[in-house]
C-alpha positions in Angstrom: 26.2 -7.7 7.2 24.5 -8.0 4.5 20.5 -6.9 4.1 18.2 -7.0 2.0 14.8 -5.4 2.0 12.0 -7.4 2.3 8.3 -5.5 2.3 5.9 -3.2 3.6 3.6 -3.8 6.1 0.1 -1.6 6.2 -2.4 -2.1 8.4 -6.0 -1.7 6.8 -9.8 -1.5 8.1 -10.9 -4.1 5.4 -8.4 -6.7 3.8 -10.8 -7.5 0.6 -11.6 -3.6 -0.7 -7.6 -3.2 0.1 -6.8 -6.1 -2.2 -9.2 -5.1 -4.8 -7.4 -1.3 -5.0 -4.3 -2.6 -5.3 -4.5 -5.5 -7.7 -6.9 -3.1 -10.2 -3.1 -1.1 -10.1 -1.6 -4.6 -11.5 0.2 -5.8 -8.0 -0.7 -9.7 -7.6 -1.4 -12.0 -4.3 1.5 -13.6 -3.3 -0.7 -15.2 -0.7 -3.6 -14.9 2.3 -3.3 -16.4 5.6 -4.5 -15.7 8.9 -2.1 -15.2 11.9 -2.2 -15.9 15.8 -0.5 -17.2 18.4 2.0 -16.8 21.1 4.8 -16.7 18.2 2.9 -13.5 16.5 2.1 -11.7 20.3 5.9 -11.8 20.7 7.2 -10.6 17.6 4.7 -7.8 17.0 4.2 -7.3 20.6 0.5 -7.4 21.1 -1.2 -9.7 23.4 -3.4 -11.8 21.5 -2.5 -10.6 18.1 -4.6 -12.1 15.7 -4.6 -10.7 11.7 -5.8 -11.3 8.6 -2.7 -10.8 6.4 -2.2 -10.9 2.4 1.1 -10.5 0.6 1.0 -8.6 -3.0 3.8 -8.3 -5.4 4.5 -6.4 -8.5 5.1 -8.3 -11.6 8.4 -7.8 -11.6 8.7 -9.7 -8.2 10.1 -6.7 -6.2 9.9 -6.3 -2.5 6.1 -7.0 -1.4 3.6 -5.2 0.4 2.1 -7.0 3.5 -1.7 -5.8 4.1 -3.2 -6.7 7.7 -6.6 -6.0 9.1 -6.7 -7.0 12.9 -8.7 -9.2 14.1 -7.5 -8.5 18.3 -6.7 -6.5 19.3 -9.7 -4.1 17.8 -7.6 -1.2 15.2 -7.2 1.6 16.1 -8.3 4.3 13.4 -7.0 7.8 13.9 -6.8 11.2 11.2 -5.1 9.8 7.7 -1.2 10.7 7.6 -0.4 13.7 6.4 1.8 14.4 3.6 4.3 16.7 5.5 3.4 14.3 8.8 6.9 12.9 10.1 6.6 8.5 10.6 5.3 5.9 7.9 4.8 8.4 4.8 3.5 6.6 2.0 3.8 3.5 -0.4 5.0 4.4 -4.2 4.7 2.3 -7.7 5.7 3.5 -10.3 3.3 2.8 -13.6 4.1 2.6 -17.2 0.5 5.0 -17.7 -0.3 7.2 -14.8 -3.1 8.5 -16.2 -4.8 4.6 -17.1 -3.6 4.2 -13.2 -5.4 7.0 -12.1 -8.9 6.4 -14.1 -8.5 2.6 -12.5 -8.3 3.7 -9.6 -11.3 6.3 -9.9 -13.2 3.7 -10.8 -13.0 2.4 -7.2 -13.9 6.2 -5.4 -9.7 6.8 -5.1 -8.5 10.1 -6.6 -5.5 12.2 -6.7 -5.3 14.6 -3.6 -4.7 17.4 -6.1 -4.3 16.4 -9.3 -1.1 15.2 -11.5 2.2 16.9 -11.9 5.6 17.1 -13.7 8.9 17.1 -12.4 11.3 18.2 -14.6 11.3 16.2 -17.9 11.7 13.2 -15.4 8.2 11.9 -13.6 4.5 12.4 -13.9 3.0 11.4 -10.3 0.2 12.0 -8.4 -0.4 11.3 -4.6 -3.7 9.9 -3.8 -5.1 8.3 -0.7 -6.2 4.3 -0.9 -8.1 2.3 1.2 -7.7 3.1 4.6 -6.4 6.5 4.4 -2.7 5.1 2.8 -0.8 7.5 0.9 0.0 6.3 -2.2 1.9 8.0 -4.8 1.9 6.7 -8.0 4.7 8.0 -11.0 5.3 7.2 -14.7 9.1 7.6 -15.9 8.6 9.9 -18.8 12.1 8.9 -20.2 10.6 5.4 -21.0 7.3 6.7 -22.0 
């Protein structure tokens, strides 16, 4: 059986805010749409499923992030995921310049949870909480710097 990674889907409170954040980090919008209908109800398992979506991709064309804002049923807000919580954890991106990426995120109001760490001589990285409380890891590979 052949398998290929397609995307990571993330529900957000405000689609435009999330798009602004991810495009500021360098992702591009591949497409936007509004999804509803019987096929969407069946696929997702929710009656009356109606969402606005945007698909974003890194410049190298690797797998996508699919962001979706629920119009119906109402979105359910829970506490933000903690770094040690079981389940969907975070989305991670490699960046060429971590300090610059953190500056860009800060201009939008998103800051590292604690600071920037260095893992051996391999990576410089940080976790930040992005739009809708999404945990985002940004990492700069030091051997390529």
